[in-house]
C-alpha positions as CSV (number, residue, x, y, z in Angstrom):
1,L,61.7,28.4,-3.1
2,K,59.0,30.8,-2.4
3,A,59.7,33.0,-5.7
4,L,59.9,29.9,-7.6
5,T,56.6,28.5,-6.9
6,N,55.2,31.7,-7.4
7,T,56.6,32.3,-10.7
8,M,57.1,28.9,-12.1
9,K,53.4,28.0,-13.7
10,L,53.0,24.3,-13.3
11,P,50.0,22.3,-12.9
12,G,48.7,21.9,-9.7
13,A,49.8,18.0,-9.1
14,K,53.2,19.0,-10.9
15,S,53.7,22.0,-9.1
16,R,53.3,20.2,-5.7
17,Q,55.7,17.6,-6.5
18,F,58.3,20.1,-7.8
19,I,57.7,22.3,-4.0
20,L,57.9,18.3,-2.4
21,H,61.7,18.2,-4.4
22,H,62.7,21.5,-3.4
23,F,61.8,20.8,0.3
24,R,63.9,17.9,0.9
25,H,66.9,19.5,-1.0
26,R,66.3,22.5,1.3
27,L,66.4,20.4,4.3
28,R,69.3,18.3,3.4
29,R,71.2,22.0,2.7
30,F,70.3,24.1,5.6
31,S,69.9,23.7,9.0
32,S,66.6,22.5,10.3
33,S,66.2,25.8,12.8
34,S,66.3,27.8,10.0
35,I,63.7,25.6,8.4
36,L,61.4,26.5,11.6
37,D,61.8,30.0,11.6
38,D,59.7,29.7,8.4
39,A,57.3,27.0,9.2
40,T,53.6,27.6,9.4
41,V,50.8,26.2,11.4
42,H,47.8,24.1,9.4
43,R,44.1,22.7,11.3
44,R,42.9,20.0,9.7
45,G,39.4,18.5,11.1
46,D,36.6,20.1,12.5
47,E,36.7,24.2,12.1
48,K,38.6,25.4,15.4
49,Y,36.7,23.9,18.1
50,G,35.6,20.2,17.5
51,S,38.5,17.0,17.1
52,R,41.2,18.8,15.2
53,E,45.2,18.6,14.2
54,Y,47.7,21.2,14.0
55,M,50.3,20.7,11.8
56,L,53.5,22.1,11.5
57,L,55.0,22.3,8.1
58,P,57.6,24.0,6.3
59,R,57.2,27.6,4.1
60,D,54.9,27.4,1.1
61,M,53.5,23.9,2.3
62,T,50.1,22.9,2.4
63,L,47.6,19.7,3.7
64,D,47.9,19.1,0.3
65,H,51.2,18.3,-0.2
66,L,50.8,16.8,3.5
67,K,48.7,14.2,1.6
68,E,50.8,13.2,-1.3
69,D,54.0,12.7,1.2
70,P,53.6,12.7,5.2
71,K,57.4,13.3,5.9
72,V,57.1,17.1,5.0
73,A,55.2,17.2,8.4
74,I,57.3,18.6,11.2
75,A,55.1,18.4,14.1
76,S,51.9,18.4,15.4
77,I,49.4,18.7,18.1
78,Y,45.7,17.3,18.6
79,A,43.2,18.9,20.6
80,H,39.5,18.3,21.2
81,R,37.3,21.4,22.3
82,N,39.5,22.9,25.4
83,I,41.9,20.3,26.1
84,L,45.4,20.0,23.8
85,F,47.2,16.4,24.1
86,G,49.4,14.5,21.7
87,A,51.9,16.6,20.8
88,R,55.1,15.2,19.1
89,I,58.0,15.6,17.0
90,I,57.3,13.9,13.4
91,N,60.4,14.8,11.6
92,K,63.5,13.2,13.3
93,S,65.8,15.8,11.8
94,F,63.9,18.4,14.1
95,E,64.4,16.0,16.9
96,S,67.7,18.3,18.3
97,D,65.8,20.9,18.2
98,G,63.8,20.3,21.3
99,M,60.3,19.7,21.8
100,V,59.7,23.4,23.0
101,Q,61.1,25.0,20.2
102,V,59.9,22.8,17.9
103,C,55.9,22.8,19.1
104,T,55.5,26.0,20.6
105,P,53.8,27.5,17.3
106,L,51.1,24.7,17.5
107,I,50.9,25.1,21.3
108,K,50.0,29.1,20.2
109,A,47.8,28.7,17.4
110,A,45.9,26.0,19.5
111,L,45.4,28.2,23.1
112,V,44.3,30.8,20.5
113,D,41.3,28.8,19.1
114,V,40.5,28.1,22.4
115,E,40.4,31.0,24.2
116,S,38.5,33.2,21.1
117,Q,35.3,30.5,22.5
118,G,35.9,31.8,26.0
119,D,36.9,28.6,27.4
120,Q,39.8,27.1,29.9
121,P,42.6,25.5,27.7
122,Q,43.8,22.4,29.4
123,A,46.1,19.6,28.5
124,I,46.5,16.2,29.2
125,S,50.4,15.4,28.8
126,T,52.1,12.0,28.5
127,L,54.8,11.2,30.8
128,H,57.3,8.6,28.8
129,G,60.3,7.6,31.2
130,L,58.3,7.4,34.4
131,S,58.8,3.8,34.8
132,A,61.9,3.5,34.7
133,F,62.7,6.3,36.5
134,A,60.7,5.0,39.3
135,R,62.0,1.9,38.9
136,E,65.9,4.0,39.4
137,C,64.0,5.4,42.4
138,I,63.0,2.5,43.8
139,E,66.2,0.7,44.1
140,G,68.4,3.1,44.4
141,K,66.1,3.9,47.9
142,S,65.8,7.5,47.0
143,D,64.6,9.6,49.5
144,M,61.6,11.2,47.9
145,I,60.1,7.6,48.8
146,N,61.1,7.6,52.9
147,S,57.2,8.8,53.0
148,L,55.9,5.7,51.7
149,D,55.3,1.7,53.5
150,D,56.7,-1.3,52.0
151,S,53.4,-2.1,50.6
152,S,52.9,1.5,48.5
153,I,56.7,0.8,47.6
154,E,56.3,-2.9,46.6
155,A,53.4,-1.8,44.4
156,C,55.0,1.3,43.0
157,L,57.8,-1.5,41.7
158,A,55.5,-4.1,39.9
159,I,54.3,-1.0,38.2
160,A,57.0,-0.1,37.3
161,T,58.6,-3.4,36.2
162,G,55.5,-5.3,35.2
163,I,56.9,-7.8,37.7
164,P,53.6,-9.0,40.2
165,R,54.4,-8.4,43.9
166,P,55.5,-11.3,45.9
167,G,51.9,-13.7,46.6
168,H,50.3,-12.0,43.4
169,S,50.1,-13.4,40.5
170,V,49.0,-9.9,37.9
171,V,49.8,-6.6,38.1
172,G,46.5,-5.6,38.7
173,Q,44.1,-3.0,39.8
174,G,44.9,-3.4,43.2
175,T,48.5,-2.8,42.6
176,F,48.1,0.2,40.8
177,R,45.6,1.2,44.0
178,D,48.2,0.4,46.2
179,G,50.9,2.4,44.3
180,Q,49.1,5.3,43.5
181,Q,50.1,7.3,46.4
182,G,53.8,6.5,45.4
183,W,53.2,6.8,41.7
184,D,52.1,10.6,42.5
185,I,55.1,11.5,44.5
186,L,57.1,9.9,41.7
187,A,55.5,11.4,38.6
188,N,55.4,14.9,40.0
189,E,59.3,14.4,40.9
190,F,59.9,13.4,37.4
191,I,57.8,16.6,36.2
192,K,60.0,18.7,38.8
193,L,63.0,17.8,36.9
194,G,62.1,18.8,34.1
195,L,62.1,14.9,32.6
196,A,59.5,14.9,30.9
197,D,59.2,16.9,27.3
198,E,55.6,17.2,26.7
199,V,54.8,18.9,30.0
200,N,57.6,20.8,29.7
201,L,56.6,22.4,26.6
202,Y,53.1,22.9,28.1
203,Q,54.7,24.9,30.9
204,E,57.0,26.8,28.7
205,N,53.5,28.4,27.5
206,R,52.0,29.2,30.4
207,G,51.0,26.1,31.3
208,Q,50.7,24.8,35.2
209,V,50.4,21.6,36.8
210,V,47.1,20.7,38.5
211,G,47.4,17.0,38.8
212,I,48.3,13.6,37.8
213,E,45.8,11.2,36.2
214,H,46.3,7.6,36.7
215,L,45.9,4.7,34.6
216,A,44.8,7.3,32.2
217,D,46.1,5.6,29.2
218,K,45.8,1.6,29.4
219,S,47.3,0.7,26.3
220,E,50.2,-1.9,27.1
221,P,53.1,0.5,25.5
222,Y,52.1,3.3,27.9
223,I,51.7,1.3,31.1
224,E,54.8,-0.1,30.2
225,S,56.1,3.6,29.8
226,A,54.7,5.9,32.4
227,G,52.3,3.4,34.6
228,G,49.4,4.6,32.8
229,A,49.5,8.2,34.2
230,M,49.3,11.3,32.9
231,C,49.5,15.0,33.9
232,R,46.9,17.4,33.6
233,L,47.8,21.3,33.0
234,F,46.3,24.4,33.0
235,F,46.5,27.4,31.2
236,L,46.7,30.9,33.0
């Protein structure tokens, strides 16, 4: 593909369409791992240290191709100053390769930019699936919740299921407050078991867990998925 694009002198728009066409053909013909080997990182947004996004694109693809066809993106991660967040695999063809393999080049590029400013790189990570894990632990009477009193366990179950505690009409601030200690224990166990994909990505790239941030994301879908909790990491 590279040889073709270097030798064929097509007008700009037609050249981009030509490359897009051959990328789709290559994706059907070759394994995702072979495409990852040649993929490159592109940065868009504020130069190096403002609000920005790092995009992993196949060889010979540019941000102009991305504007024409967003489906060419393999993966991305966001950053604001020294904080990394929102790592994701965009193209489902690469999901079987796993987040660590697919997104590590993005992490490395972002860390270079942060460290060039002499700042401490950090990440804030999602904990998707924590609510289902918590419900399973509580209903299965896991040993990890033995240190919790009944009020804390009831609050954690309410957070995990979205069903108010007995005597309560909503899962409100009081429930999250009473369940915070237990939710912290459950979240840390969830991470230790390697069930948090985004945390795994950061840990594989020098990230160390420093704490759980409660109700960091209060959007309804994320409350349902992880009780609103996120994990903060420092890169050391």
